[in-house]
C-alpha positions, 0 to 999 in steps of 0.5 A, spaced: 175 137 389 182 140 391 181 148 393 186 154 394 186 156 401 189 163 403 190 163 411 191 169 414 195 168 421 197 162 418 204 162 422 200 163 429 198 158 434 191 156 431 193 158 424 199 153 423 195 147 426 190 149 420 195 149 415 199 143 418 192 139 417 191 142 410 198 140 408 198 133 411 191 130 411 188 134 405 189 135 398 188 142 398 193 148 396 195 153 402 198 160 402 200 163 408 199 170 410 203 172 416 206 179 419 210 175 423 209 179 429 212 176 436 207 170 436 208 168 429 213 163 428 215 159 421 218 154 426 210 152 427 210 150 419 217 147 418 214 140 418 210 142 411 214 148 408 217 143 403 210 141 400 209 144 393 202 145 396 204 150 401 206 157 400 208 163 404 207 171 404 210 175 409 205 181 409 201 186 414 193 185 413 192 192 414 197 193 407 192 194 402 197 193 396 200 187 399 193 184 400 191 185 394 197 183 390 197 176 394 189 175 393 190 177 385 196 172 385 194 166 389 186 166 387 184 163 393 177 159 393 177 160 401 180 166 405 180 163 412 182 169 416 185 168 423 190 174 423 189 177 429 192 180 436 189 175 441 192 176 448 187 179 453 192 182 457 196 185 452 190 188 449 189 192 456 197 194 456 196 197 448 189 197 445 191 201 439 194 195 436 188 191 437 184 196 433 188 196 428 189 189 426 183 186 428 178 191 425 182 195 420 185 189 418 179 185 417 176 191 413 182 191 408 181 183 407 174 183 406 174 189 401 180 185 397 176 178 398 170 182 395 174 185 389 177 178 388 170 174 388 166 179 384 171 177 378 171 170 379 168 165 373 161 163 376 163 156 378 168 158 382 164 164 385 159 159 387 164 155 391 168 161 394 168 163 402 170 168 406 171 164 413 172 169 419 175 166 425 173 169 432 172 167 439 167 166 445 169 172 448 165 177 444 159 174 448 162 177 455 161 173 461 156 167 463 154 166 470 154 159 473 149 156 468 148 157 461 152 156 455 154 161 449 150 159 442 150 162 436 145 167 437 148 170 444 148 177 444 155 180 444 157 183 450 165 184 450 168 186 456 176 187 454 179 191 448 181 184 445 174 182 445 171 188 443 176 189 437 174 181 435 166 183 436 167 189 431 170 185 426 165 179 427 160 185 425 164 187 419 164 180 416 156 180 417 155 187 414 159 185 408 155 178 407 148 182 408 150 188 404 154 186 398 153 178 398 160 176 400 159 169 401 161 168 408 162 163 414 164 165 421 166 161 427 167 163 435 171 158 439 172 157 446 179 157 449 184 153 445 190 149 447 196 144 445 202 144 441 206 150 439 202 155 443 205 161 445 208 161 452 204 168 454 197 164 455 195 160 461 197 152 459 204 153 456 206 158 461 204 154 467 208 148 464 214 152 462 214 155 469 213 148 472 219 145 468 223 151 471 221 151 478 218 158 477 212 161 481 205 158 477 201 165 477 193 164 478 189 170 477 184 172 483 182 166 487 183 161 480 175 160 480 174 163 473 172 158 468 173 156 461 171 151 456 178 148 453 178 146 446 184 142 443 187 146 437 188 140 432 180 138 434 179 146 432 183 146 426 179 140 423 172 144 425 175 150 421 176 146 415 170 143 415 166 149 416 170 153 410 168 147 406 161 145 408 158 151 412 152 154 410 153 161 407 152 167 412 151 162 418 156 162 424 158 156 428 160 155 435 166 150 436 167 148 443 171 142 447 165 141 452 171 141 457 169 146 462 175 147 468 176 153 473 183 156 472 185 153 478 183 146 476 187 147 470 193 149 473 193 143 478 192 138 472 198 140 469 202 140 476 200 132 476 202 131 469 209 134 471 210 130 477 209 124 473 212 126 467 218 131 469 219 130 477 224 134 480 226 132 487 228 139 488 221 142 488 217 136 490 210 136 488 209 142 483 203 144 486 207 148 491 209 153 486 202 155 485 202 163 487 195 167 487 196 174 484 192 180 483 186 179 478 186 182 471 181 188 470 175 186 467 176 178 468 170 175 465 168 169 470 166 164 465 165 162 458 162 155 455 160 154 448 154 150 446 157 146 440 151 143 438 150 146 431 156 144 428 155 137 431 148 137 428 149 140 421 156 138 420 158 132 424 164 135 427 165 133 435 172 133 439 176 127 439 180 129 445 178 130 452 181 135 456 185 129 460 188 126 453 189 133 450 193 136 456 197 130 456 199 130 449 200 138 450 205 137 456 209 131 453 210 136 446 213 141 451 217 137 454 220 134 447 220 140 444 225 145 448 228 148 442 222 151 440 220 154 446 227 156 449 228 160 442 222 164 445 224 164 452 231 167 451 228 173 447 221 175 445 218 173 451 220 171 458 214 170 462 213 177 465 206 179 467 202 183 462 195 187 463 196 189 470 194 196 469 198 200 474 
């Protein structure tokens, strides 16, 4: 049965991957709600914008009147909430925006979704879901062993992760207090096409292409579990449609790498796919920079629950996903050149003077 998905943050990196998947691979209808801040980009949705099953609303999720109007007009079966300020370094420089969007915005959306859900006829009320999309960073930092699972205690260490932890708790409270049918998910680090170039992988790809230094924080030994964004998009839609009400699901790529390993892997691909005799091996561009404050040592996800209950698993390995990602940036210069020419030029963020 076709459903009506309202996707907040649908012009962003992960959100646009979800929307492209919904329009291209499923019969569902989609309404994107996005404020179009620096990381929201309608170019990410150009390939599906002509579909009759796609609609777009420019709005701030903190604007109660706008959110209420959109929800009442579209009458969604599923609200998938991805809108968020998401970059740790930016949260260090300016935490207020993270509290406003990630906490207040989630509260507004929950209230409007609850009002909508309560008015639905019984059959639609039964299948309604509010899917809150979060991050593994709410769990804090792991030591050399162990994995985050759905029952891991929350220990956020940055303004970003603290704001996401707060929003997770709001969603849980609205389910237990008001009965709102929610599902939640916490993911590991995403990468792939259309990734805004302030994040590690696209920043290194573009800097390498331009012969600029490749910044590595500290000694480069911080470890992340990497998840290809298109695998994540499939997981999110599956959780929204099939996840158990009131449950949360961890989504990971089973691809732990140190930051230095990631940068070196990109260098090898750039040597192969975009060799530059003036530079030589791209590893020569690696530059160690002062670590960011509160930099968590290691994140790693146990994705066993979503595999056992829903049958999801990633289709890409880190090697295949990274190769697809590098090729995409090489083939889509117009997309990132518009960003590099104005909104973001690759400068250091989150250094704390």
